[in-house]
N, C-alpha and C positions, 0 to 999 in steps of 0.2 A: 415160123414165129418164135420169138424169144421172150423171156421174162422182162428183158430190158426195154423191149419195144413191142407194143401190142396195139393193133388197130381193131377197134370194136364198133360195130353198128348196133344201134338200139331200135327196136321196133315195138312201139306201144302207142295206143291211141288215148291213153289217159295222161293228161299233162303233168299231174302231180307225181305219178309213178315214174314217168319218163325223166322228170327233173331229178328225182331222188336217185335213180339208177345212174344218170349222167354224173351227178355230183360224186357218187362213190367211185366211179371209174376215173374221173378227172383228178381226184385227189391222190390216186395211186401213181407213184413215179413210173414214167415210161409208158403208161397207158393213155391212149387218146380215143375220143369218140370221132370216128371218121364220117359218120352219117347217121341220120335219124329218119325213121319211116313211121307213118301213122295208119297205114293199111297193110294188109298182107301182100297185096300185089305190089305196092310200093317197096315193101321190104325185099321182095324177090328182085325187082328191077334194080334197086340201089345196090344190093349185094352183088349182083352180076356185074354191075358197072364199077364198083369200088373194090371188090374182092377183099373184104376184111378178114382178119384172122378168126374173129369170133362174132357171132350174131346173138344178141340177147333179145329173145322173141317172146312177146306176150301171146298167150294161147288164143284168146278171144279178141279178134280184130275185124273191122269191116272188110267186106269184099272177098277176103280169103283168110281162113283161120290160120293160126300160127303153125299147126301141125302140117297142113298141106303146103303152106309156104316153105316150111323147113324141108319137106320132101323134094320140092322143086329145086331148092337151093342145093341140096346134097347131090342131086342128079347132075348138076353142072359144075359144082365146086366142092368135090368130096373132101378137100383139105380144110375147108372152112368149118369150124366147129360151131354147134348151135346149143344154146342154153334156153330151154323153155321155162317161162314163168307163168304160173296160173293161179287164179284166185279160187279155183275149184279143186277140192281134195277128193278125187274119186279114184277107185282102183282101176276102173275101165280106162280112164284117161292115162294113167301111169303105164298101163299095158300098151296102149296105142303108141305112146311116145317112144318107148324102148323097142317095140316091134319095128318101128320105122328107122331104127339105127341111131337115134339121137342119144348122146352119152350123158346128158345132164338135164335134170328137171327139178325145180324147186318151187315151193309155194310162195306166193307173193308175201304172205305174212312172215315168212322166214328169210326173205331176201336180205334184210339188214344184217342178219347173222351169218348167212352162208354165201352171199353173192361173190365176195372176193375169193373165197376158197374154191367155189365152182369155176370161176374164170381161170384161176391159177392151175387147176387140174386140166381144164380143157386146153390151156396154152401148151401143155405137154401131151395133148391127145389122149388124156386119161379120163375115164368116166368119173362123175361125182354123184354120190348117192346120199340123200338124207335118210334118217332111220325109217320114216314112213314109207318111202319108196322101196327101201331094201326089204321091208317086211312083205310088201306085196309081191315083189319079184321072187323072194325066197318061197313064199306060199305057192306061187305058180310052178316052181321047180318041183315041189312036193306033189302038186296036183295039177297036171297040165290041162285037164278038162276045164278048169276055171277060166283059162285064157280064151275060151270060146263063148263067153257070156255075151259079148257084144253082138256077134253074128247070130246068136240065138234069138235076138230081138227082131231080126229081119229074116225073110225067107232066103235071101241071098245077100252077101256083102256088097256094099256099094263100091264102085270104082272111084278112083281119085277125081276124075272129071265129074262123076255124078255127085260127089260130096261138094264140089265147087258149085254146081248148079243148085243143090239143096240150099246152100248158104245164101246164094243170091236171091232165090225165090223166097226164102224165109225172111230175108231183109226187105222184101216188097218189090223186087224187080219183076217186070213183065217178061214174057218170052222174048220179045224184041230187045229189051235191055240186056237180058242174059246173052243173047246172040251177039250183041254189040260188045259186051265186056269180054267175051271169050273168043271173038273173031270167028264165029261159026254162023251157019244159016239159021233162020228162024225155024225152018223145018227140022233141022238137027236138034235145036234146043227143045222143041216140042217132043221129039222122039226120046231125048234123054229124060225129060220130065215124066213122060209116060212110063218109061222103064223104071224110074225111081219109085213112082207111086205103086207100080206093080210089085216091086220088091218089098215095099213096106207093107203090102197087103191091104192097103186102104187107099181108095182113089181120091181122098180129100186133101186140100191144101193144109187143113188143120193137122192132119197126121204128119205131113211133111214138116210143119213148124215144130210139132212136138218132138220129132226125131232130131231136128237141128238143136233144140234146147237140150235134149237128153245127152247128145253127143258133144255139147259145149261148142258147137259151131257158131251159135249166137247166144247172147245173154237174154235171160227171161225178163 
């Protein structure tokens, strides 16, 4: 990728935010929006098909959250850089994003000020940090035990597939619909659901929904 020519895909299910980000990108010389996605799964599919230089990804999206979508994209297209946008300002989310190898994360409230700078840095495969994020990451360097706060909330960490299933169930999908979405059998979907509830230490759907909200997989 070069500064003169940059292909960017936007993934966001909020029309106003999508339009705002698109406007900023299209006003910049040499930058083009090569695709738009409104769900996490669509973001993965379009990125694999279009191979953009950068994906600007909303954290909270239907079907698949931005973090897990980003992880899937990186697995197949490691040269595609990803910028995560989030309305939620939590230390845990910041840790999760950078633990996944994503180089840039900014809050939506700060996008008007920092979006262009973040994209410019990513175009050179360099990370971009705002002060809030830097403070959290620096604190973790001083005290590594803080980075374990998420897993302390569960008996065991959830796998990537289990997080996908948590999001679909929390959004109201049945076991049959989960199986259809993920291309697995209903029995496998039920097995994953049982494993999730066991790890959460509570056999209720309410506990699963609370976990999904706490981890920003869905909006409250």
